[in-house]
N, C-alpha and C positions, 0 to 999 in steps of 0.2 A: 504493500500500500504506500509506504514511504517512497519506494523507488518510483512508483507511478507518479506521485505528486512531484517528485524531483524532476522527472522527465517533462512533465507538463510545464513547470516553471522555466526549464531551460528552453523549451520550444517557444514559450511566450516571450522570453527575453531575446531570443534570436529574431523573432518577428519584429519586435520593437526596434532592435538594433538595425535591422535591414531597412525599416521604414525611415528611421532617422538618417541613415546613410543616404537613402534616395533623396530625402528632403534637402539634406545638406548639399548633395551634388546638384540638385535643381537650382538651389539658391546660388551656388558657386558659378554654375553655368550662366545664370541670369546676370550675375555681377561681372563675369568675364566677357559677356557679349558686347559687341560694338554698340556704343551709345546710339539711341534713336534720335536723330536730329529733327526737330519739329519747328516749322514756322507757325504763325498764328492760324493761317488758313488750314494747314495740315491738322492742327489740333482740333479745329472746329469740325472738319470733315470726319476725323476719327471718332469724335464724340457723338456725332449724329448717327454714325454707324453702330456704335457699341453701347451708348448710354442706355440704361434700363428704363428711364423715364420716357425717352423718345420711342423705345420699342413698345412700351405699354400703350402709348398714345396711338401707335400704328395699329395695334390690336383693337383698340376701341373704335378706330375709324373703320376697320374691316367689319366689325360687328354692326355699325350703323349702315354700312353699304349693304350688308347681307339683309338687314331688316327692311331696307328700302326695296330690295329685290323681292322680299317676301310680300311687301305691300302690293307690288305690281301683280303678284300672283293672285291676289283677291279679285282682280278685275278680269282675269282670264277664265275660260271654261274649266270646270272641274269634272274630270272623267275618272270613273271608278270601275274596277272589275271585281266581281265576287263570284264565289262558287262554293258548293258544299256537296258532301256525300253522306248519306245516312243509310245504315243497315238496320232493318227492323227484324229483331229476333222473334217478335210476335207481331202479326199484322195489325196495323191500326184499324180501329172500328169506328163506325158511324151509326147513330141511332135515329130512327125515324118511325113514328107511329107505333112505338112499342116493339119494333123490330130492330135487330142489329145487323149491320152489313160490314163486310170487309172493305175498308176504304183505302187500301194501299198494298203495295208489293214489297218484298224484302229489300230491294235495292232502289234507293231514291237518289237521283242526281239533279242538281239545280245550278244554273249559271246565269249571270246577269252582267250586262254592260250598260252603265248609266252615265248621264252627263247632266250638269246644271250650268246655266249661264245667267249671272245677275244682270237684269235689265235696268232696274231702278232701285236704289237703296236710300233714297232721301238725301242724296249728296254724300253719303258715308264713304263710298269708295274714293271719290275725288278728294275728299278731305284727308283720308288716310294717305293717299299718294302725295299730296302736298305736304302733309306733316312728315312723312318719311323722307322726302327730299330735303326739308328743312333740317331734320335730324342729321342727315348725311352732311349737309353744309356745316352744321354745328361741330360734327366730328372733325371735319377738315380744319375748321378754325381752331379747335382744341389741339390738333396736331401741330398746327403752325405756332400756336402759343407755346407748346412744350418745346418745340425746336428753338424758338426765340429765347426761352428760359435757359436751355442748354448752352446756346451760343453765348449768352450773357455770362453764365457761370464760367465757361471756358475763358472768355476774355478777361474776366476779373481775376481768375487764377493765374492766367498767363502774365498779365500786367503785374500782379503781386510778386511773381518770381523775378520779373525784370527789375522791379523796385528793390527787392531784396539783393539782387546781384549788384545793382548800382550802389546801394548802401554799403555792401561789402567792399566794393571797390574804393569807396570814399574812406571807409575805416582802414583799408589797407594803405591808402595814401597817407592817412593820418598817422598810422604806425611808422611808416617809412619816414615821414617828416619828423616825428618825435625822435626817431633813432638818429636822423641826420643832425638834428639840433643837439642831441646828446653828444655826438662826436665833436661838434663845434664847441660846446661848453667844456668838454673834457680837454680839448686842445687849449682853450683859453685858461682853464684851470692850471694846466701844466706850465703855461707861460706866466702864471701868477696874476692873470687878469680877471679871474672869476674865483668865487669862494667854493669851498666844498659843499656848502649849503645849496648852492645853485645846482651842483652836480647831483646831489641827492634828490632835489626837487624834480629835476628832469628825469631821473631814473623812475620816480613815481609816475610821471607822465607817460613814459614808455610802458610801464607795468599796467597802467590803466587803459592804454590803447589796445592791448592784446585781448582782454575779455570782450571788448566791444566788437572786435573783428571776429572772434569765435562765435559770438551770438549772431552776428550778421550772416555768417556762413551757414550757421544752423538754420536760420530763417529761409535761406535759399533751398536747403534740402527739404525742410518742412513744406515749403510752397510747392516744390516739385512733387512731393508725395501726395498732396491734396489734388494737384492737377492730374497726376496719373490715376488717382481714384476716380475722378470725373470722367477720364477718357477710357476707363475700364481696362487699364494696363496693370501688369504686375508691379507692385510698389517697389520691388527690388530691381526692376529693369532700368538700366542706365538710360537717361534721357537728357539731352541738351536742347536748349531753346535757341532758335535763330531769330534774332530781332533785338531792338532796343526801344527805349521810351523816346520816341521821336519828338522833334520840336512841334509845338502847336501849329495847326493849319488854319485857324480861324473858327468862326462860329456859324452854325446853320441858322436859318430863319426860324424864330420861335412861332410866328404866325403860321408859316407853312407847315411846321411840324405839328402844331395843334390841329390844323385843318385836316391834314392827312391822317392823324391818329384817330379822329372821330369817324373816319370812313374805312380805314384799313386795319386798324389794330385788331388782332384776333379776338380779344375779349369783347370788343364792341360787336364784331360780326357774330360771335357765338351768342351774345345776349339778345341780339335781334332775332336770330334763328329760334331761340327759345320762345320769344314772343309769337313767332309764326306757328310754332308747334302748339303752343297753348291756345291760339286762336282756332286752329284746325281741330283741336280736341273738343272745343265747344260744338263745332259742326258735327263731329262724329257722335257725340253724346246726344245732340238734338235729333240726329237721324234715327236714333233708336226708337223715337216716338212717331215716326212717319211710316207710311205703307212701304212694303218691300215687294218688288216684283222680280220673278226669275223664270226663265224658260227651262224646262226639263224634258228629258226623253230617256227611254231605256229599251233594251232588247233582252228578253228572257229566254232561256233554254231550260226545258224540264224533261226529265225522263224517269221511268220506273220499269222495273222488270224483275223476273226471277233470278237473273244473273246480270253481270255487268256488260254482257254482249247484247246491247239494245238494238232491236230492229226498228224499221221505219214506223211501225205502229206503236212502239214503246216510247217514242220521244217526239218533241214538238217545240216550236218557238212561238213567241208572241212579242209584240212591240207596242209602244205607246209614247205619246208626246203631249205636252200641254204647257199651260201657263200657271204658275203658282203665285199666290198673293197672301201676304201676312200683314195684319194691321193691329198693333198693340193698342187696343181701345182703352184699357185701364191697366196701369202698372203699379198702382198704389203710391203714386207720386215719386217713384224711383227715378224716372227719366228727368223729371223737373229738378230734383235735387242734384242729379249728376250734372245737369247743365249749369245749375247755380254754382256748384263747386268749381266747375271748369272756368266759369266767368271770374270767380275770385282768384283762381290761379293765374288767369290771363292778366288781370289787373295787377297782381303781384309782380309778374314778369315785366310789365311796363315800368313799374317803380324800380325794379332791379336794373333794367336797361338804362334808365335815367341816371341811377346811381353809378353804374359802370362808366357812363360817359363823363360824369363829374370826376370820378376817380382817375380816369385817363388824363383829363386836362390837368389835374393836380400833379400827376406823375410827370407829365411832359414839362410843366412849369418848373417843378423841383429839380429835375435832371438838367434842364437847360440852364437854370441859375447856378447849379453846382459846376457845370462846365465853364460858364462865363467867369465865375469867381476863381476857379483853378487856372484859367487862361491868364487872368490879370496877375495872379500870384506868380505864375511861371515867368511872365514878362518882367515883373519887378525883380524877382530873384536872379534871373539871367543877367540883368544889368549889374546887380550887386556882386555877382561872382567875379566879373571882370575887375570891379573896384577892390574886392577882397584880395584877389591875386596880386594886384599892384601894391596894395597895402602890406601884404606879407613879404613880398620881395623887398620893399623899401625897409621894412622893419628888420629883416635879416641882415641887410647891408648895414643899417645903423647899429644893430646889435654887435656885429663883428668889429665895427669901428668904435664900440664903447659908448655910443650915444643913445642907446635904448636898453631898457632893462629886460631881464628874462621874463618878467610878468607881461611886458608889452608883447614879447614874442609869443608867449602862450596864448594870450587873449586874441591876438591877430589870427593865429592858427585856428583856434576854436571858432572864431567868427566866420572864417572862410569855410570850414567844414560844415558848420551849421547852415550856412547859406547854400552850399552844394546839396546838403540833405533836404533842405526845404524845397529846393528847385526840383529834384527828382521826385519828391513827394507830390509837388504841384503837377508835374507831368503825369504821374500815375493817376491823380485825381481827375485830371482833364480827360485822359483817354478812357478811364473807367466811367466817368459821367457821360461821355459821348456814347459809349457802348450801351449804357442804361437808357440814354435818350433814343437810340435806335430801337431798343426794346419797347420803350414807351410809345413811340410813334408807329412801330410795326413796319418800318421801311429802312433801307440803308441811308447813310448820311447824305449821299449825293442827291437823293430825291428831296431832301429838305433844304438844299442849298439854293438860294435865290438866283 
């Protein structure tokens, strides 16, 4: 018994070891693979192909399209085939005037082909078709909305990585500058022109610059991880981004963006289609209280015999056709209440559509103002960067000549790096706000440019 338990434990350990080995090998292979270079367009394309939200929206649209085709089927003729076989172990009987008679034979076969065609349904079929078409358009709008959401998420993540990369570059320059100043101060100290206190103070500056660089580089990796998750990639797969936070290119027209958003944004389109569906639902429910006319016809085949080998006298056919009418004269008020409920839903969807339009205008205004503010900050900081570089160059010259203090050197360096950081942050805010403005308007920027 103990030997069996030991064998089981050894087998389990072997399986776990093999699984861990395979997992480690897979991760090592992913780490050693050539980095995947992605532009922004590449990332968007990949996300639209692999993102789970976009895939779910495509399934929802396929369902709406299927339901629309199903609605079309209600207007087409309905053809059915049926058949049956019955074996009577005891012959069926019929009774008449106190006498009983054998009314059937052991083997009974029946078959029927029937069709019905709706001629008039009180407008129900037409309303169902219009409602189905509106639902299909709503599904398309929802898919477009999901695609826009995915694109915005990818752009935000992409720009965040570029911002982190730019910040890391600034921190690397800051460390290099601090180390360069350390060498200058050390040389001056050896020449007796600086005190050991200045050397210690600069060593602290160098030490403080290293954690900031480490944090910035970690933000790059974290941003890449979040982007790879959005793209549906293995988080351990090496990825490099091709691109930079470019200079601002100006502002689109707010009036044009707002006008386009109210007619093109997917949420507005979807909200309007919901109104159409609700309106057609009223017509469908109202049709339940109107007369219904349909054409019908059938061909029947019947046969009975002592065996399944039926002769001409054991079988026969019959056929019929006609017009069917049903009129729900009294339904206990059910149709009336259904129509009342449908009208309430319709009025609610009108309010929801109006609210959606207001929300869209607020969103467009907010994103446009954010982009404009970021543009002004970027323009201001870009000018300040040039001034800061000149100030640092002058301070370094003056410090080496003994006409500026170490504190002046540190303050000037920090001011330049802060300005550079503010500038790349403004660029990130500008491009992110423009991406959000595209999402808010539902069209590319070029269509909002006057």
